[in-house]
N, C-alpha and C positions, 0 to 999 in steps of 0.2 A: 475626421474633419473634412468637410466638403472643399473641393478646390474653387478657386475664384473663377467665375465665368470670364471667357475671353471674347473679345470683339475684334474681328478682322476688318481693318479699314482699307478699302480699295479705292484707289483714284490715281490720276497722274500726280507726280510729286512736286515738280518745280513750280507749276502755275498755281498749285493749291497748298503751298507750303504753310502759309499762316493758318489756313482753315484746318489743315491737318494737325498743326501744333495745338491749336485751340481745342480741337476734338480730342486729342490725346489727353490734355489737361482735364477736360470735362469727364471723359471716361474714367480716369483715375479718381477724380473727386467723388464718383459714385461707388468706388471700391471695386471697380471691374479692371480687367487687364487688357489694354489695347495691344493689338498685334499689327505693326506697321513696319513695312519694309525699309523705310528710311531711318530706322532706329537700330542701334547695336543690339538691342534685345531680340530682334527678329531672328528666328532659328534658321541657320543656313547649313545646308549639306553640300560641301564642296564638290562632291562627286557628280552632281547634276546641274544642268544649266539654270539660269535665273528663273525662266518661265516655269519649268517643272518644279523648281523649289517653291515658288509662290503657290503653285496649285497644290503641292504636297502639304504645305502649311495650312491652307484652307481646309483640306481634307482631314488633317490629323489633330489640328489644334482649335479651329474656330468654333465657337458656340453660337455666335451671332455674326452677322455680315452687314457692314455699313458700306454702301456704295456712294461716292460723290462724283457726280458728272460735271465736268467744267468744259472749257473750250478746246482742250487739246485731246487728241486721240491716243497718244502715247505709243510706246513700242508695240510692234506686232510680229506675229509668227509668220511662217512661210505662206500661210493661206490668208493673210491679211487681217486676222483677228487680233484685237488688242489684248494686252495682258489683263487689263481690267475686265474686259468682256469674258475672257476665259475664266477668271476668278469668280465673277458673278455666276456663270454657268455652273461651275464646280459647286458653289454654295447652294444653288437651286437643286442640283442633283443630290447633294448631301441632305437636303431637307431642313436646313437650319433657317431660322428667321432671317429675312433680308429686308433691310431698310434703305431706300434710295433717296438721295437728295440731288436735285438738279439746280445748277446755277441759273439765277433768273435770266441772264442775258441768253442762255441757251433755250429756255423755255419760250422766249420772245420770238424765236425763229421757227417754232413748231408749226405755225400755220403755213409757212413757206414749204416746210418738209411735207406736210400733209398734201399740199397742192401739187408739188412736183414729184413726190414719191421718193425723194432722196435728199441727202444733205450733200452740199458741195464741200470737199475738203479743201482748206486753204493752206 
């Protein structure tokens, strides 16, 4: 019997809590398995830090990757890369399908970013 495909959902958690909950319900309604760090079902290996654990889970368990971009940057590593960005890069390196969704309010500032070449962190 084939296993149920898994979908890793990557985003900041607190600002997108309702979006994440709705997406979890939707994924499950399709008969697929969501992998989300804010739920007890998320596989945790206590010997490694949280960032490495998230990257390992993408590498070992994700069949598809859903990225949700909102207004927060989230936690970052020593080089300033967000966990979400590192998860995205890991999924791309793995070669699995990646679907990205950007909050409309973020898309509205895209012309400013294109004009200045950078986004201002608040």
